[in-house]
Each structure stands twice: as C-alpha cells, then as structure tokens.
C-alpha positions as CSV (number, residue, x, y, z in Angstrom):
1,X,48.2,-0.8,-24.3
2,X,48.8,3.0,-24.4
3,X,52.2,4.7,-23.5
4,X,51.8,8.5,-22.4
5,X,55.0,10.5,-22.1
6,X,54.5,13.7,-20.3
7,X,57.5,16.4,-20.1
8,X,56.8,19.3,-17.8
9,X,58.9,22.2,-16.7
10,X,60.6,20.0,-14.0
11,X,59.8,16.3,-14.4
12,X,58.7,13.8,-17.0
13,X,56.1,11.0,-16.3
14,X,55.8,8.0,-18.3
15,X,52.6,6.1,-17.8
16,X,51.0,2.9,-19.2
17,X,47.1,2.7,-19.7
18,X,45.3,-0.5,-20.4
19,X,41.6,-0.1,-21.6
20,X,41.5,3.4,-19.9
21,X,43.1,2.3,-16.6
22,X,46.4,3.7,-15.4
23,X,48.6,0.7,-14.9
24,X,52.0,2.0,-14.4
25,X,53.5,5.4,-13.8
26,X,57.1,6.2,-13.3
27,X,58.7,9.8,-12.9
28,X,61.9,10.8,-14.2
29,X,64.1,14.2,-13.3
30,X,66.0,13.5,-16.4
31,X,64.6,11.5,-19.6
32,X,65.2,10.7,-23.3
33,X,63.8,7.9,-25.6
34,X,66.6,5.7,-24.3
35,X,64.6,5.2,-21.1
36,X,61.8,3.8,-23.2
37,X,63.0,0.5,-24.6
38,X,62.2,-1.6,-21.6
39,X,58.6,-0.6,-21.8
40,X,58.3,-2.4,-25.1
41,X,60.3,-5.6,-24.0
42,X,57.7,-6.0,-21.1
43,X,54.6,-4.6,-22.6
44,X,52.7,-4.8,-25.9
45,X,52.3,-1.2,-26.8
46,X,50.2,-0.4,-29.7
47,X,49.6,3.5,-29.3
48,X,51.7,6.5,-27.7
49,X,51.4,10.1,-27.3
50,X,54.2,12.6,-26.3
51,X,53.4,16.1,-24.7
52,X,55.9,18.5,-23.7
53,X,56.3,22.0,-22.4
54,X,60.0,22.1,-22.2
55,X,62.3,19.8,-24.1
56,X,62.1,19.2,-27.8
57,X,59.7,16.1,-28.1
58,X,60.5,15.1,-31.5
59,X,63.3,12.6,-30.8
60,X,61.0,10.9,-28.5
61,X,58.3,10.7,-31.0
62,X,60.5,9.5,-33.9
63,X,61.9,6.7,-31.6
64,X,58.2,5.7,-30.8
65,X,57.2,5.6,-34.5
66,X,60.1,3.4,-35.1
67,X,58.9,0.5,-32.9
68,X,57.2,-2.1,-34.7
69,X,53.2,-2.0,-34.2
70,X,53.3,1.3,-32.2
71,X,51.5,4.3,-33.7
72,X,52.7,7.5,-31.9
73,X,51.5,11.1,-32.2
74,X,52.7,14.6,-30.6
75,X,50.1,16.6,-28.7
76,X,50.5,19.8,-30.8
77,X,48.3,22.7,-32.1
78,X,46.7,20.6,-34.6
79,X,45.8,17.7,-32.5
80,X,42.0,17.0,-32.2
81,X,40.5,17.7,-28.9
82,X,37.3,16.3,-27.3
83,X,36.2,19.8,-26.2
84,X,35.8,23.0,-27.9
85,X,38.7,25.5,-27.4
86,X,37.9,29.2,-27.0
87,X,41.4,30.2,-25.9
88,X,42.2,33.2,-28.4
89,X,46.0,32.3,-28.6
90,X,45.9,28.3,-28.9
91,X,49.3,28.3,-30.3
92,X,50.7,29.8,-26.8
93,X,48.7,27.4,-24.7
94,X,50.5,24.9,-22.6
95,X,50.1,21.4,-23.6
96,X,49.8,20.5,-20.0
97,X,46.8,22.7,-19.6
98,X,45.2,21.2,-22.6
99,X,45.6,17.7,-21.3
100,X,44.4,18.5,-17.9
101,X,41.1,20.0,-19.7
102,X,40.7,17.0,-21.4
103,X,40.9,14.7,-18.5
104,X,38.2,17.0,-16.6
105,X,36.0,16.7,-19.7
106,X,36.0,12.9,-19.3
107,X,35.9,12.6,-15.4
108,X,33.5,15.2,-15.0
109,X,31.0,15.0,-17.8
110,X,28.5,17.9,-18.5
111,X,29.8,19.8,-15.4
112,X,31.5,23.3,-14.9
113,X,34.9,22.6,-13.8
114,X,37.7,24.8,-12.6
115,X,41.2,22.8,-12.8
116,X,43.9,23.9,-10.7
117,X,47.3,22.6,-11.6
118,X,49.9,23.2,-8.9
119,X,53.2,22.9,-10.6
120,X,56.3,25.2,-11.5
121,X,53.3,27.7,-12.1
122,X,50.0,27.4,-10.6
123,X,47.3,27.4,-13.6
124,X,43.6,27.8,-13.2
125,X,41.5,26.4,-16.2
126,X,37.8,26.7,-16.8
127,X,35.8,24.0,-18.7
128,X,32.1,24.8,-19.0
129,X,29.3,22.2,-18.7
130,X,28.7,22.6,-22.5
131,X,32.1,21.3,-23.2
132,X,34.1,24.8,-23.9
133,X,37.3,25.7,-22.6
134,X,37.3,29.2,-21.9
135,X,40.7,29.9,-20.4
136,X,42.1,30.7,-17.0
137,X,44.9,32.2,-15.1
138,X,48.7,31.6,-14.6
139,X,50.3,32.7,-11.3
140,X,53.8,31.9,-9.7
141,X,54.2,28.4,-8.2
142,X,55.4,27.8,-4.7
143,X,59.0,27.4,-5.3
144,X,59.0,30.2,-7.9
145,X,57.6,32.4,-5.0
146,X,60.4,31.7,-2.6
147,X,63.0,32.2,-5.3
148,X,61.5,35.4,-6.4
149,X,61.9,37.0,-2.7
150,X,65.4,35.8,-2.6
151,X,66.4,36.9,-6.0
152,X,64.8,40.3,-5.8
153,X,65.8,41.4,-2.4
154,X,68.9,41.8,-0.6
155,X,68.3,40.2,2.7
156,X,65.7,37.6,2.3
157,X,66.7,34.2,2.4
158,X,65.9,31.0,0.0
159,X,63.9,28.9,2.2
160,X,62.7,25.4,1.7
161,X,59.0,24.9,1.1
162,X,56.8,24.2,4.2
163,X,53.2,22.3,4.0
164,X,51.9,24.6,6.9
165,X,52.5,28.1,8.2
166,X,51.3,30.4,11.0
167,X,49.1,33.3,9.7
168,X,51.3,35.6,11.6
169,X,55.1,35.2,11.2
170,X,57.1,36.1,14.4
171,X,60.4,35.9,12.4
172,X,61.4,36.7,8.8
173,X,61.6,33.1,7.9
174,X,58.1,32.5,9.3
175,X,56.7,35.8,7.6
176,X,57.9,34.5,4.4
177,X,56.3,30.9,4.9
178,X,53.1,32.6,5.8
179,X,53.0,34.7,2.7
180,X,53.7,31.9,0.4
181,X,51.9,29.0,2.0
182,X,48.8,30.9,3.1
183,X,48.9,33.2,0.0
184,X,48.3,30.3,-2.5
185,X,45.6,28.8,-0.2
186,X,43.8,32.2,-0.3
187,X,44.3,32.6,-3.9
188,X,42.9,29.3,-4.6
189,X,39.9,29.9,-2.5
190,X,39.3,33.2,-3.9
191,X,39.5,31.7,-7.6
192,X,37.1,28.9,-6.6
193,X,34.7,31.4,-5.1
194,X,34.7,33.9,-7.9
195,X,34.1,31.3,-10.5
196,X,31.2,29.9,-8.4
197,X,29.4,32.9,-8.6
198,X,29.6,32.8,-12.4
199,X,29.0,29.1,-13.0
200,X,26.5,27.0,-11.3
201,X,27.5,23.9,-9.5
202,X,31.2,24.5,-10.0
203,X,33.3,21.4,-9.4
204,X,37.1,22.3,-8.4
205,X,40.0,19.9,-9.2
206,X,43.5,20.2,-8.0
207,X,46.5,18.3,-9.6
208,X,50.2,18.8,-9.9
209,X,53.2,18.1,-8.0
210,X,52.4,20.4,-5.2
211,X,48.8,19.4,-4.6
212,X,49.5,18.6,-1.1
213,X,49.7,22.3,-0.4
214,X,46.1,22.6,-1.5
215,X,44.4,19.3,-0.8
216,X,42.6,19.5,2.7
217,X,43.5,23.0,3.3
218,X,41.2,24.9,0.8
219,X,37.9,25.5,2.6
220,X,35.9,25.0,-0.7
221,X,35.2,21.3,-1.8
222,X,37.9,20.3,-4.2
223,X,38.8,17.1,-5.8
224,X,42.3,15.8,-5.8
225,X,43.2,14.4,-9.1
226,X,47.1,14.0,-9.2
227,X,46.7,12.1,-12.5
228,X,44.1,14.0,-14.4
229,X,46.8,15.2,-17.1
230,X,47.9,11.9,-18.1
231,X,44.4,10.8,-18.0
232,X,43.6,13.4,-20.6
233,X,46.4,12.6,-22.7
234,X,45.3,9.0,-22.9
235,X,41.7,10.3,-23.8
236,X,43.2,12.4,-26.4
237,X,45.2,9.6,-27.8
238,X,42.2,7.4,-28.0
239,X,40.1,10.1,-29.7
240,X,42.7,10.7,-32.2
241,X,42.8,7.3,-33.5
242,X,39.0,6.9,-33.3
243,X,38.7,9.4,-35.7
244,X,41.8,8.6,-37.8
C-alpha cells in the first residue's frame, strides 16, 4: 500500500492507495509526522511520497524512512516525472502543480488537457497530447480576492465566500460577491476558450478545495477531479520505484 502526504498552503491531505485505487483520505488543518503512526498500525505501507508547498517536509520524510519496510521519497526538483517539463524555471514550480499534471497525464492519456486547480491561488496548467507540460497561469484565489478588497481599501468589508451571485449587485456586498464569484467563472471560461483555439480537442479539468465554485457553473465542458493531485503523487511514487 502507498501513503501520500500532500501539504498545501492551507491544508494537508494524507491518502492511502492500494494498487492505484484511492482507499482512504483524511484532511488536516494542522499536521506533523506524529499524525502518521496509526496508519502504520492499521496498514502495511511499503512506499510513501511527501509533497509540500508550505511547511518543511523533511521531518515527515525522515520519520517515514525510519519505518520498517517503508521506502519514502520527497517530491523535489530532481524527482523523475512521467511527462516532459518545458517550464523554464522548474525550481520555482509548485509541487502541487506538478502532481496535478502527473494525474492528468495518466487520467487523460494522449490528450491536450488544461488543469485548473482552485485553491489558495487558482492555477491553470497545460499538458499537451504529446506529454509535454508547457506551463500556465497563476491568479488570486477566491478568499484572496475578498481579503485583497478589504485590505487595500478603506471601506470594503471582509465577506464570506458565496457559491452564487447576481450579475448586477444592488449593494456593496452584493457587488463584491458578483465581482469575485462571477469573475472567477468568466476567467476560467476565457482561459478554456483561449486554449481551445490553440489545442484541438482540449479537455478541461477542475480540482482543488474551491472547485464547487466552478463545477456546473462553467459553460465549457469540464471534468471535476477533486483528487487528481493525490493521484498524480501516487503515480510519481510508483514511477520512481519502477525506475530505481
């Protein structure tokens, strides 16, 4: 069984995979290696991968490597990938973006894919049908947009997020909700439309904690894959030990 630890800007996800199938998933608001022993008491874990875009991952990696029968790796700039990486500054590329592309590589083989990850930031990543990652775009996430309006103005309040908003807001709060909620939808639709003119038969995939704000609202055909990052990490893990 494989153990996957994915630490993002806000949450950490721990997943168990058995022969490629996701068997267990738990999300932590705060996490360290002391949360891991019960997984080893209940399951026979032979391989593990750790990915982090926030906290120092080495204490978790070192702890995993100390467990009998467990081979553990860290996703870093030197980890072999199943696709070609055409990013010009790979050392600055978020590991969550790499993992999402790896997941798309296996779930949508030989297809042009635009992966939209709606988290703290909203990222857009292009994988070509030839298996080349070309890069993409990063924009502020939903909560970041609300916080920015509150932080950089004198009178705009800090609002809670909403799934839906009228196009024309008739109050300041309603106008802010329209700008954020509708703005991200139009942004995503525009990105998909632009890439579709450049790449034939483009598949668009949405993932991340805020995918509910996109799923079924974006007019373009879009596939919801909430666990594509975890799937990608598991595939990178298997790929690593197949070659080592």
